[in-house]
FILUMLUM-51716 format. One record per residue (C-alpha): residue number from 1; residue in one letter; chain; z negated, y negated, x negated. Coordinates in pm, whole numbers, plus 50000, padded with zeros to 5 digits. Layout:
% FILUMLUM-51716
- NUM  a  A  Z  Y  X
...
***
This chain:
% FILUMLUM-51716
- 1  x  A  06217  64130  20266
- 2  x  A  06016  64307  20530
- 3  x  A  06099  64053  20795
- 4  x  A  06469  64066  20705
- 5  x  A  06479  64447  20720
- 6  x  A  06296  64446  21051
- 7  x  A  06541  64192  21190
- 8  x  A  06844  64396  21079
- 9  x  A  06689  64713  21220
- 10  x  A  06631  64536  21551
- 11  x  A  06990  64414  21557
- 12  x  A  07114  64765  21489
- 13  x  A  06904  64898  21777
- 14  x  A  07038  64628  22008
- 15  x  A  07401  64682  21909
- 16  x  A  07386  65063  21911
- 17  x  A  07327  65136  22279
- 18  x  A  07611  64903  22383
- 19  x  A  07882  65107  22215
- 20  x  A  07783  65472  22223
- 21  x  A  07705  65542  22591
- 22  x  A  08012  65365  22729
- 23  x  A  08272  65594  22578
- 24  x  A  08167  65907  22767
- 25  x  A  08153  65708  23091
- 26  x  A  08501  65562  23044
- 27  x  A  08642  65905  22965
- 28  x  A  08460  66072  23251
- 29  x  A  08562  65831  23527
- 30  x  A  08933  65918  23555
- 31  x  A  08877  66294  23546
- 32  x  A  08844  66447  23896
- 33  x  A  08608  66735  23972
- 34  x  A  08708  67075  23837
- 35  x  A  08916  67294  24067
- 36  x  A  09070  67005  24263
- 37  x  A  09320  66827  24038
- 38  x  A  09609  67056  24126
- 39  x  A  09531  67042  24494
- 40  x  A  09508  66665  24504
- 41  x  A  09823  66629  24296
- 42  x  A  10014  66864  24524
- 43  x  A  09903  66674  24833
- 44  x  A  09991  66335  24685
- 45  x  A  10303  66449  24499
- 46  x  A  10599  66217  24567
- 47  x  A  10839  66511  24558
- 48  x  A  10712  66623  24899
- 49  x  A  10791  66295  25070
- 50  x  A  11091  66179  24867
- 51  x  A  11358  66362  25078
- 52  x  A  11208  66233  25401
- 53  x  A  11192  65884  25261
- 54  x  A  11554  65895  25147
- 55  x  A  11667  66025  25486
- 56  x  A  11476  65754  25667
- 57  x  A  11622  65483  25444
- 58  x  A  11973  65625  25489
- 59  x  A  11944  65611  25869
- 60  x  A  11783  65268  25858
- 61  x  A  12050  65123  25628
- 62  x  A  12346  65299  25796
- 63  x  A  12451  65002  26016
- 64  x  A  12426  64759  25726
- 65  x  A  12597  64972  25462
- 66  x  A  12862  65140  25681
- 67  x  A  12937  64901  25969
- 68  x  A  13302  65002  26002
- 69  x  A  13219  65371  26029
- 70  x  A  12947  65302  26284
- 71  x  A  13184  65095  26499
- 72  x  A  13448  65368  26477
- 73  x  A  13203  65640  26578
- 74  x  A  13093  65433  26877
- 75  x  A  13457  65382  26975
- 76  x  A  13523  65756  26955
- 77  x  A  13223  65833  27173
- 78  x  A  13329  65576  27432
- 79  x  A  13688  65701  27442
- 80  x  A  13568  66062  27469
- 81  x  A  13344  65974  27764
- 82  x  A  13621  65771  27925
- 83  x  A  13877  66051  27908
- 84  x  A  13628  66324  27999
- 85  x  A  13444  66151  28282
- 86  x  A  13609  65819  28367
- 87  x  A  13956  65952  28443
- 88  x  A  14086  66225  28662
- 89  x  A  14211  66542  28499
- 90  x  A  14577  66455  28559
- 91  x  A  14538  66098  28435
- 92  x  A  14349  66212  28123
- 93  x  A  14624  66466  28050
- 94  x  A  14886  66191  28082
- 95  x  A  14700  65959  27843
- 96  x  A  14643  66226  27581
- 97  x  A  14997  66357  27622
- 98  x  A  15140  66010  27561
- 99  x  A  14928  65961  27247
- 100  x  A  14988  66309  27109
- 101  x  A  15166  66324  26774
- 102  x  A  15425  66586  26868
- 103  x  A  15792  66567  26777
- 104  x  A  15903  66410  27105
- 105  x  A  15646  66130  27087
- 106  x  A  15707  66066  26717
- 107  x  A  16075  66020  26798
- 108  x  A  16016  65807  27109
- 109  x  A  15710  65588  27022
- 110  x  A  15588  65676  26671
- 111  x  A  15347  65385  26617
- 112  x  A  15169  65430  26949
- 113  x  A  15135  65802  26889
- 114  x  A  15014  65772  26529
- 115  x  A  14762  65496  26594
- 116  x  A  14657  65599  26942
- 117  x  A  14589  65964  26863
- 118  x  A  14323  65868  26607
- 119  x  A  14119  65692  26878
- 120  x  A  14013  66025  27033
- 121  x  A  13860  66341  26898
- 122  x  A  13954  66686  27019
- 123  x  A  13630  66875  27068
- 124  x  A  13310  66900  27265
- 125  x  A  12961  66761  27232
- 126  x  A  12795  66967  27504
- 127  x  A  12910  67329  27468
- 128  x  A  12706  67397  27155
- 129  x  A  12783  67771  27152
- 130  x  A  13161  67729  27135
- 131  x  A  13393  67725  26837
- 132  x  A  13512  67378  26942
- 133  x  A  13160  67243  26888
- 134  x  A  13160  67374  26531
- 135  x  A  13489  67197  26471
- 136  x  A  13341  66878  26616
- 137  x  A  13045  66901  26379
- 138  x  A  13278  66940  26082
- 139  x  A  13533  66672  26169
- 140  x  A  13330  66413  26358
- 141  x  A  12988  66489  26211
- 142  x  A  13062  66558  25846
- 143  x  A  13404  66401  25810
- 144  x  A  13356  66072  25995
- 145  x  A  12982  66011  26025
- 146  x  A  12890  66128  25675
- 147  x  A  13181  66119  25431
- 148  x  A  13374  65828  25580
- 149  x  A  13049  65630  25567
- 150  x  A  13006  65741  25205
- 151  x  A  13359  65625  25122
- 152  x  A  13290  65290  25285
- 153  x  A  12977  65243  25076
- 154  x  A  13153  65343  24755
- 155  x  A  13487  65166  24787
- 156  x  A  13454  64921  25073
- 157  x  A  13596  64902  25423
- 158  x  A  13962  64856  25334
- 159  x  A  13993  65143  25092
- 160  x  A  13792  65380  25312
- 161  x  A  14008  65294  25613
- 162  x  A  14323  65332  25402
- 163  x  A  14217  65680  25288
- 164  x  A  14132  65791  25640
- 165  x  A  14439  65647  25813
- 166  x  A  14665  65742  25524
- 167  x  A  14551  66102  25541
- 168  x  A  14603  66105  25917
- 169  x  A  14951  65953  25907
- 170  x  A  15088  66135  25602
- 171  x  A  14955  66474  25712
- 172  x  A  15101  66421  26059
- 173  x  A  15445  66327  25927
- 174  x  A  15458  66611  25675
- 175  x  A  15351  66856  25945
- 176  x  A  15629  66722  26167
- 177  x  A  15878  66805  25891
- 178  x  A  15741  67159  25872
- 179  x  A  15765  67194  26250
- 180  x  A  16127  67078  26245
- 181  x  A  16219  67333  25980
- 182  x  A  16026  67608  26160
- 183  x  A  16206  67532  26487
- 184  x  A  16543  67558  26319
- 185  x  A  16446  67891  26166
- 186  x  A  16312  68020  26498
- 187  x  A  15955  68062  26370
- 188  x  A  15798  67829  26626
- 189  x  A  15865  67831  27001
- 190  x  A  16049  67534  27151
- 191  x  A  15737  67426  27341
- 192  x  A  15588  67301  27013
- 193  x  A  15808  66991  27041
- 194  x  A  15587  66850  27316
- 195  x  A  15259  67027  27236
- 196  x  A  14928  66844  27266
- 197  x  A  14816  66725  26922
- 198  x  A  14569  66440  26881
- 199  x  A  14235  66369  26716
- 200  x  A  14063  66258  26397
- 201  x  A  14068  66592  26218
- 202  x  A  14350  66514  25972
- 203  x  A  14187  66194  25852
- 204  x  A  13847  66361  25847
- 205  x  A  13986  66649  25643
- 206  x  A  14123  66406  25384
- 207  x  A  13785  66235  25353
- 208  x  A  13608  66570  25333
- 209  x  A  13824  66671  25038
- 210  x  A  13780  66336  24865
- 211  x  A  13406  66359  24929
- 212  x  A  13388  66626  24660
- 213  x  A  13308  66334  24428
- 214  x  A  12984  66276  24616
- 215  x  A  12849  66620  24525
- 216  x  A  12693  66742  24201
- 217  x  A  12916  66944  23972
- 218  x  A  12765  67279  24070
- 219  x  A  12848  67219  24438
- 220  x  A  13203  67090  24407
- 221  x  A  13384  67423  24385
- 222  x  A  13201  67581  24683
- 223  x  A  13260  67266  24884
- 224  x  A  13632  67266  24803
- 225  x  A  13650  67630  24911
- 226  x  A  13479  67541  25239
- 227  x  A  13717  67252  25307
- 228  x  A  14016  67482  25260
- 229  x  A  13868  67781  25442
- 230  x  A  13731  67643  25766
- 231  x  A  14074  67557  25921
- 232  x  A  14175  67921  25875
- 233  x  A  13907  68040  26117
- 234  x  A  14128  68042  26427
- 235  x  A  14469  68060  26263
- 236  x  A  14765  68195  26460
- 237  x  A  15065  68319  26266
- 238  x  A  15420  68252  26380
- 239  x  A  15640  68451  26149
- 240  x  A  15570  68354  25787
- 241  x  A  15387  68033  25882
- 242  x  A  15050  67968  26043
- 243  x  A  15027  67738  26342
- 244  x  A  15114  67374  26280
- 245  x  A  14755  67253  26331
- 246  x  A  14635  67473  26046
- 247  x  A  14920  67346  25831
- 248  x  A  14821  66987  25911
- 249  x  A  14462  67047  25805
- 250  x  A  14567  67211  25479
- 251  x  A  14808  66927  25403
- 252  x  A  14535  66670  25473
- 253  x  A  14297  66855  25242
- 254  x  A  14562  66863  24970
- 255  x  A  14601  66486  25004
- 256  x  A  14228  66435  24963
- 257  x  A  14209  66661  24661
- 258  x  A  14507  66481  24513
- 259  x  A  14319  66151  24533
- 260  x  A  14051  66299  24308
- 261  x  A  14288  66257  24016
- 262  x  A  14367  65891  24088
- 263  x  A  14194  65683  23817
- 264  x  A  14127  65394  24056
- 265  x  A  13894  65606  24269
- 266  x  A  13704  65746  23974
- 267  x  A  13663  65406  23806
- 268  x  A  13556  65240  24126
- 269  x  A  13297  65510  24183
- 270  x  A  13142  65445  23838
- 271  x  A  13130  65071  23899
- 272  x  A  12985  65107  24245
- 273  x  A  12702  65332  24134
- 274  x  A  12577  65096  23866
- 275  x  A  12566  64733  23986
- 276  x  A  12195  64707  23920
- 277  x  A  12234  64834  23566
- 278  x  A  12515  64589  23504
- 279  x  A  12301  64306  23635
- 280  x  A  12007  64413  23422
- 281  x  A  12232  64420  23116
- 282  x  A  12331  64062  23178
- 283  x  A  11976  63935  23220
- 284  x  A  11887  63927  22847
- 285  x  A  12181  63693  22785
- 286  x  A  12038  63436  23024
- 287  x  A  11672  63462  22930
- 288  x  A  11701  63322  22570
- 289  x  A  11873  63008  22704
- 290  x  A  11589  62948  22950
- 291  x  A  11321  63002  22681
- 292  x  A  11447  62857  22353
- 293  x  A  11100  62880  22199
- 294  x  A  11120  63260  22169
- 295  x  A  11373  63329  21892
- 296  x  A  11277  63698  21880
- 297  x  A  11428  63761  22223
- 298  x  A  11749  63589  22121
- 299  x  A  11784  63802  21813
- 300  x  A  11711  64129  21989
- 301  x  A  11957  64080  22272
- 302  x  A  12283  64116  22075
- 303  x  A  12160  64433  21907
- 304  x  A  12062  64583  22239
- 305  x  A  12407  64509  22380
***
């Protein structure tokens, strides 16, 4: 009896120190020193670096995800440099005058005017203090570089190009109808028939309006107000109508806003934003076939779907 009690007491002494001291150590190791947890967490917080990381990934993936937009931007820059520096002033005026979408050109060579005018942008990249530079930032910067690229990522090359070119062509033709009526009423001067009118702004305005879908709900109404307001900055009134360029921008914006109600665009946006989730939903259907020995997974999959 004595030897048995001594043996059990010895076992208790040997087993005791193994369990008791380890718990405080395991609880104490993860806890940092007092006064520093907030500081360390703030320095290592992912929210500080997340916007920079997203911006870097967007620039890095831009050529792969929006190749058509990138090629178009490069073409616009080359054509702008060619007209501004590669040609004489008279020759550049002749080229732009031939490609302008005025009434005379639309009657004489409509296809060349409609397609050729969208290969140039009317603005400046050097005079950063001018109003023209602000317009270039809105049309070329936001409209083409940002929102046309967004449309290409969401709906593909064909649909993005169709929206951009469709907005350019339809807004130009509707504006031509307004110009014709205004000339008959005497609201516009006769020189408007052969005025210089070219650029990407009508197509960019359509994409800017359609890009309302890319914004959160709280920012959609202010953005729509901006899209409608910025063309009114330098408006010139001719009788009851503003100048035809302002009318063209407003018509293009109306076309873009009208596309917001087309179900095809809204459905395609939902499908495009969730391919990974759709793929993950289909994975459980393939896993039970690969592992027939796990009946639990096969029974859980239909209920999860």
